[in-house]
C-alpha positions as CSV (number, residue, x, y, z in Angstrom):
1,M,-4.6,-0.4,17.7
2,I,-5.4,-1.9,14.3
3,E,-6.4,1.5,13.0
4,L,-3.0,3.0,14.1
5,Y,-1.1,0.1,12.6
6,N,-2.8,0.4,9.2
7,R,-2.2,4.1,9.2
8,F,1.5,3.5,10.0
9,L,1.8,1.0,7.0
10,R,0.2,3.5,4.6
11,K,2.6,6.3,5.8
12,L,5.6,4.0,5.5
13,S,4.7,3.0,2.0
14,Q,4.9,6.6,0.9
15,V,8.4,7.2,2.2
16,S,11.3,7.2,-0.2
17,I,14.7,5.9,0.7
18,D,16.4,7.2,-2.5
19,F,18.3,9.7,-0.3
20,T,19.1,9.4,3.4
21,R,20.8,11.9,5.5
22,T,24.1,11.3,7.3
23,A,22.3,11.5,10.5
24,M,20.9,8.0,9.8
25,N,24.3,6.6,10.7
26,E,24.9,8.9,13.6
27,V,21.8,8.4,15.6
28,P,22.3,5.9,18.4
29,W,19.3,3.8,17.4
30,R,20.2,0.9,19.7
31,T,19.4,3.0,22.7
32,Q,16.4,1.9,24.8
33,L,14.9,5.4,24.9
34,L,16.0,7.8,22.2
35,G,14.8,11.4,21.7
36,I,15.4,13.2,18.4
37,K,15.1,17.0,18.8
38,G,15.5,19.8,16.3
39,A,13.7,22.7,14.8
40,R,10.3,22.2,13.1
41,G,10.7,21.1,9.5
42,V,14.3,19.6,9.6
43,G,13.1,16.1,8.7
44,K,12.8,14.1,12.0
45,T,9.7,12.2,10.9
46,T,11.2,11.2,7.6
47,L,14.4,10.0,9.3
48,M,12.4,7.7,11.6
49,L,10.3,6.2,8.8
50,Q,13.4,5.7,6.6
51,Y,15.1,3.9,9.5
52,I,12.1,1.6,9.9
53,K,12.0,0.9,6.1
54,L,15.8,0.2,6.0
55,N,16.3,-1.7,9.2
56,L,13.0,-3.2,10.5
57,S,11.2,-4.4,7.4
58,D,11.7,-8.0,8.5
59,R,10.2,-7.1,11.9
60,I,7.4,-4.9,10.8
61,S,4.8,-6.8,12.9
62,Q,6.9,-5.9,16.0
63,T,7.1,-2.2,14.9
64,L,4.7,0.7,15.2
65,Y,5.0,4.4,14.3
66,V,2.4,6.7,15.8
67,S,1.9,10.5,15.8
68,L,0.6,11.7,19.2
69,D,-1.6,14.3,17.6
70,S,-3.8,11.5,16.4
71,F,-7.5,11.6,17.4
72,W,-7.0,8.1,18.8
73,F,-5.5,9.7,21.9
74,A,-8.6,11.6,22.6
75,T,-10.1,8.4,24.1
76,H,-6.9,6.4,24.8
77,S,-3.7,7.1,26.8
78,L,-0.1,6.7,25.7
79,S,0.4,4.3,28.6
80,E,-2.5,2.2,27.3
81,L,-1.0,2.1,23.8
82,I,2.4,1.1,25.1
83,E,1.0,-1.7,27.3
84,D,-1.2,-3.1,24.5
85,F,1.6,-2.9,21.9
86,Y,4.0,-4.7,24.3
87,K,1.5,-7.5,25.1
88,Q,1.1,-8.1,21.3
89,G,4.8,-8.7,20.9
90,G,5.8,-5.1,20.1
91,K,9.5,-4.3,20.4
92,Y,10.1,-1.1,18.4
93,L,7.9,1.9,19.1
94,F,8.3,5.3,17.3
95,L,6.4,8.3,18.7
96,D,6.1,11.5,16.7
97,E,4.9,14.9,17.8
98,V,5.1,14.0,21.5
99,H,4.6,17.6,22.6
100,K,1.0,17.3,21.5
101,Y,0.3,14.8,24.3
102,P,0.1,16.0,27.9
103,N,2.4,14.4,30.4
104,W,4.2,12.4,27.7
105,S,7.6,12.5,29.4
106,Q,6.3,11.0,32.6
107,E,4.6,8.2,30.7
108,L,7.7,7.5,28.7
109,K,9.7,7.4,31.9
110,N,7.3,4.8,33.3
111,A,7.6,2.8,30.1
112,Y,11.4,2.8,30.2
113,D,11.2,1.4,33.8
114,D,8.4,-1.1,33.2
115,Y,9.4,-2.5,29.7
116,P,13.3,-2.7,29.6
117,D,13.3,-4.7,26.4
118,L,11.0,-2.2,24.5
119,K,12.9,0.3,22.4
120,I,11.2,3.7,22.1
121,V,12.2,6.5,19.7
122,F,10.4,9.8,20.2
123,T,10.5,13.2,18.4
124,G,8.9,16.5,19.0
125,S,8.6,19.4,16.5
126,S,9.1,21.6,19.5
127,A,12.7,21.8,20.7
128,L,11.3,23.6,23.7
129,E,9.2,20.6,24.9
130,I,12.3,18.3,24.7
131,L,14.1,20.8,26.9
132,N,11.2,20.8,29.3
133,A,11.2,17.0,29.5
134,R,14.8,16.6,30.5
135,A,14.1,16.5,34.2
136,D,11.6,13.6,33.8
137,L,13.9,11.7,31.4
138,S,17.3,12.4,33.0
139,R,19.6,9.3,33.0
140,R,17.1,7.5,30.8
141,A,16.8,9.1,27.4
142,V,19.6,9.8,25.0
143,I,18.9,13.0,23.0
144,Y,20.1,13.4,19.4
145,E,19.9,16.9,17.8
146,M,19.0,17.3,14.1
147,Q,19.7,20.4,12.0
148,G,18.6,21.3,8.5
149,F,20.5,20.3,5.4
150,S,24.2,21.3,5.4
151,F,25.5,22.6,2.1
152,R,27.2,19.2,1.7
153,E,23.9,17.4,2.1
154,F,22.2,19.7,-0.4
155,L,25.0,19.0,-2.9
156,N,24.6,15.3,-2.4
157,M,20.9,15.6,-2.9
158,E,21.1,17.7,-6.0
159,T,24.1,16.0,-7.7
160,K,23.6,12.4,-6.5
161,L,27.3,12.4,-5.5
162,D,28.6,11.4,-2.1
163,F,30.7,14.1,-0.5
164,S,32.0,13.2,2.9
165,I,31.9,15.2,6.1
166,L,35.0,17.2,6.9
167,S,36.3,18.1,10.3
168,L,37.2,21.8,11.0
169,E,40.8,20.8,11.4
170,E,40.8,19.1,8.0
171,I,39.5,22.2,6.4
172,L,42.0,24.5,8.1
173,E,45.0,22.3,7.3
174,N,44.2,21.1,3.8
175,H,41.5,23.4,2.4
176,I,43.4,24.0,-0.9
177,Q,43.6,20.3,-1.9
178,I,40.1,19.6,-0.7
179,A,38.5,22.5,-2.6
180,Q,40.4,21.5,-5.8
181,D,39.1,17.9,-5.4
182,V,35.5,19.1,-5.0
183,C,35.8,21.5,-7.9
184,L,36.9,18.7,-10.2
185,K,33.5,17.1,-9.6
186,I,31.2,20.1,-9.4
187,K,31.1,23.9,-9.7
188,P,30.1,24.9,-6.1
189,F,28.6,28.2,-7.1
190,Q,26.2,26.5,-9.4
191,Y,24.5,25.4,-6.2
192,F,25.5,27.7,-3.5
193,Q,23.1,30.5,-4.0
194,Q,20.2,28.0,-4.3
195,Y,21.2,26.5,-1.0
196,L,21.3,30.0,0.7
197,E,17.8,30.7,-0.6
198,F,15.9,27.4,-0.3
199,G,18.2,24.5,0.5
200,Y,18.2,24.3,4.3
201,Y,14.8,22.7,5.1
202,P,14.4,19.2,3.5
203,F,10.8,20.0,2.5
204,Y,12.1,22.0,-0.4
205,I,12.3,18.6,-2.2
206,E,8.5,18.3,-2.2
207,D,7.7,21.6,-4.0
208,K,10.1,24.5,-4.5
209,E,7.3,26.8,-5.6
210,L,5.6,26.4,-2.2
211,Y,8.8,26.6,-0.1
212,D,8.4,30.2,1.1
213,T,4.8,29.5,2.1
214,K,5.7,26.4,4.1
215,L,8.6,28.1,5.8
216,T,6.3,31.0,6.7
217,E,3.9,28.5,8.2
218,V,6.8,27.0,10.3
219,V,7.7,30.3,11.7
220,N,4.1,31.2,12.5
221,M,3.6,27.9,14.2
222,I,6.6,28.5,16.5
223,L,5.5,32.1,17.3
224,E,1.8,31.7,17.6
225,I,1.5,28.2,19.1
226,E,4.7,26.8,20.5
227,L,6.0,29.8,22.5
228,P,2.6,30.7,24.1
229,L,2.0,27.0,24.9
230,L,5.4,26.0,26.2
231,R,6.8,29.3,27.5
232,G,3.6,30.8,28.8
233,I,3.7,33.9,26.6
234,D,0.3,35.6,26.5
235,S,-1.1,35.1,23.0
236,G,-1.9,38.8,23.0
237,Y,1.8,39.5,22.9
238,V,2.6,37.3,19.9
239,Y,2.6,40.4,17.7
240,K,5.4,41.8,19.9
241,L,7.4,38.6,19.2
242,K,6.9,39.1,15.5
243,E,7.8,42.7,15.7
244,L,11.0,41.9,17.5
245,L,11.9,39.2,15.1
246,A,11.2,41.6,12.2
247,I,13.6,44.1,13.7
248,I,16.3,41.5,14.1
249,S,15.9,40.1,10.6
250,A,16.0,43.5,8.9
251,S,19.5,44.1,10.2
252,V,21.3,40.8,10.9
253,P,23.9,40.6,12.3
254,F,21.8,42.5,14.8
255,T,23.6,44.3,17.7
256,P,20.9,44.7,20.3
257,N,20.4,48.0,22.2
258,I,18.0,46.8,24.9
259,S,17.0,50.3,26.0
260,K,16.0,51.4,22.5
261,L,14.2,48.1,21.9
262,S,12.3,48.5,25.1
263,E,11.2,52.0,24.2
264,R,10.3,51.0,20.6
265,L,8.3,47.9,21.5
266,G,6.8,49.1,24.8
267,I,8.0,46.1,26.8
268,N,10.5,46.0,29.6
269,R,14.2,45.1,29.4
270,I,13.8,41.7,31.1
271,T,11.0,40.6,28.8
272,I,13.1,41.6,25.7
273,L,16.0,39.6,26.9
274,T,13.7,36.7,27.7
275,Y,12.3,36.8,24.2
276,L,15.8,36.9,22.6
277,H,16.6,33.8,24.7
278,Y,13.4,32.0,23.4
279,F,14.3,32.8,19.8
280,Q,17.5,30.9,20.2
281,E,15.8,28.0,22.0
282,V,13.4,27.5,19.1
283,R,16.2,27.8,16.5
284,L,15.0,31.1,14.9
285,T,18.2,32.9,15.8
286,N,21.9,32.3,16.7
287,N,22.8,34.5,19.6
288,L,26.5,35.3,19.9
289,F,28.0,36.1,23.3
290,K,31.4,37.3,24.4
291,D,31.7,35.1,27.5
292,A,31.8,31.3,27.1
293,H,30.7,30.6,30.7
294,G,27.6,31.2,32.7
295,I,25.4,32.4,29.9
296,S,21.9,33.0,31.4
297,K,18.5,33.8,30.0
298,L,18.9,37.4,31.0
299,Q,22.4,38.0,29.5
300,K,22.4,40.3,26.5
301,P,23.8,38.8,23.3
302,Q,26.6,40.8,21.6
303,K,25.2,39.9,18.1
304,I,22.2,38.1,16.8
305,Y,21.9,36.2,13.5
306,L,19.0,34.4,12.0
307,E,19.4,30.7,12.5
308,N,19.9,30.1,8.7
309,T,20.0,32.0,5.5
310,N,16.6,30.7,4.2
311,L,14.8,32.6,7.0
312,M,16.2,35.8,5.6
313,Q,14.3,35.3,2.4
314,I,10.9,35.2,4.1
315,L,11.5,37.6,7.1
316,S,13.4,40.4,5.4
317,P,13.4,39.7,1.6
318,N,13.9,43.4,0.8
319,T,16.8,44.0,3.1
320,V,19.0,41.0,2.4
321,N,22.6,42.1,2.6
322,V,25.3,39.8,1.1
323,G,27.7,40.4,4.0
324,N,25.0,39.3,6.4
325,V,24.2,36.3,4.4
326,R,27.8,35.2,4.5
327,E,28.1,35.6,8.3
328,T,24.7,33.9,8.8
329,F,25.8,30.9,6.7
330,F,29.1,30.6,8.6
331,A,27.4,30.8,12.0
332,N,24.8,28.2,11.0
333,Q,27.2,25.6,9.6
334,L,29.8,25.9,12.4
335,G,27.5,26.5,15.3
336,F,25.9,23.1,15.0
337,R,29.0,21.2,16.1
338,H,31.3,24.0,17.4
339,H,31.2,26.7,20.0
340,L,30.9,30.3,18.6
341,L,31.7,33.4,20.5
342,Y,31.8,37.1,19.8
343,T,35.2,38.7,19.4
344,D,36.4,42.3,19.2
345,Q,38.8,41.3,16.5
346,G,37.4,39.4,13.6
347,D,33.8,38.2,13.2
348,F,33.8,34.9,15.2
349,L,35.9,33.1,17.8
350,V,35.4,29.3,17.4
351,N,36.1,26.8,20.1
352,E,37.9,29.6,22.0
353,K,40.8,29.0,19.7
354,Y,40.3,30.0,16.0
355,T,39.5,33.6,14.8
356,F,37.6,34.0,11.6
357,E,37.0,37.1,9.5
358,I,34.2,36.8,6.9
359,G,34.1,38.7,3.6
360,G,34.1,38.7,-0.2
361,K,36.9,37.6,-2.5
362,G,38.8,40.8,-1.9
363,K,38.8,40.5,1.9
364,S,42.2,41.0,3.5
365,S,43.6,39.8,6.8
366,H,44.2,43.3,8.0
367,Q,41.6,43.2,10.8
368,I,43.0,39.9,12.3
369,Q,46.7,40.7,11.7
370,G,48.9,39.3,14.4
371,I,46.2,37.0,15.9
372,Q,47.3,33.4,16.3
373,N,45.1,30.8,14.6
374,S,43.3,33.4,12.5
375,Y,41.8,32.9,9.0
376,V,40.0,34.9,6.3
377,V,36.8,33.2,5.0
378,A,36.1,34.5,1.6
379,D,33.0,34.2,-0.6
380,E,33.2,34.1,-4.4
381,I,36.3,32.0,-4.6
382,E,36.4,28.3,-5.5
383,V,39.9,27.6,-4.1
384,G,41.7,29.5,-1.3
385,F,45.3,30.3,-0.6
386,N,47.4,30.0,2.6
387,Y,45.1,31.3,5.4
388,K,42.3,32.4,3.0
389,I,39.6,29.7,2.8
390,P,36.4,29.5,0.6
391,L,33.2,30.2,2.5
392,W,31.3,27.4,0.8
393,L,33.8,24.8,2.1
394,F,32.5,25.3,5.6
395,G,29.3,23.8,4.5
396,F,30.9,20.4,4.6
397,L,31.2,20.2,8.4
398,Y,28.1,18.0,9.0
């Protein structure tokens, strides 16, 4: 236990609190059992350690952070750690990489029932494992989802300013004034292309030169380890996953033809649909459906986007299309807090109410003419007009 505590203090001392994400104020930290889920690399560990440094520094003797991939757990159990920690007056336990420990959800369920005054926060780099654990932790754990940097957060990080979150309705109703106010402080396009290429995952701060390498490692970890481990995919078929993802990334937005994919990859239709579902689960893609209800694992998406524009830079650097980048950015920034559907007219139907057509500065409203609550979202413009809204402004939604 002393070894774990000393390791925690060393790690805590290395964490900077110069910049904290908005999620810091959104996470329900007071919850007895809190899970933070999100794609690998979005900053869950940093968020936890920053919270400890900002809020528990006066109770550090009652606090412990542990990563469950520690060798300590080769000879000790999680239940043993929790019991010893509690007996020594522990009140705040932070557990990282929970998916690296077998049966973790059952042991956390027991801890919730046995130690009602012990607060536990847990994270897993695998969104899949958090999904798997819901049955054990139902009615006990509150789950908060994290996403990578929004364009707004990237701007705050780079400029040291403090731009606030905007609601979708605020943007739609008052985008001209909002855009003018932002442009008085910064030039959005001085930063927008940087964000599209390397600003989504917070680890860009550490070393921009190694960003592509680290992001490639994240994708490989998901495909080679997490999916085989947590979804039972034979490791011999990982190359099929990579081949399918390469096909998608080369032509996003990708309109899947399941029969042709089946023939090209040499795997059956059900397996392909299952793989497409897994890609969305692990936040490698955004799958767009036409029907808002009853979406199942075996339902074919109408369109498939990569989850964020940074992935395009490593998965298909030679086939990046500006139109695809625009739509991928829009889907990523809106899809986190809003419901996106495929529509025959326009590019996206949002919250089953608003229709959006995405394009460049010369994009007209011809394709959405006569559709109620429809808007053109245009790149390459700082300030919009009437129902034409700058694309970059939708990066202020979280």
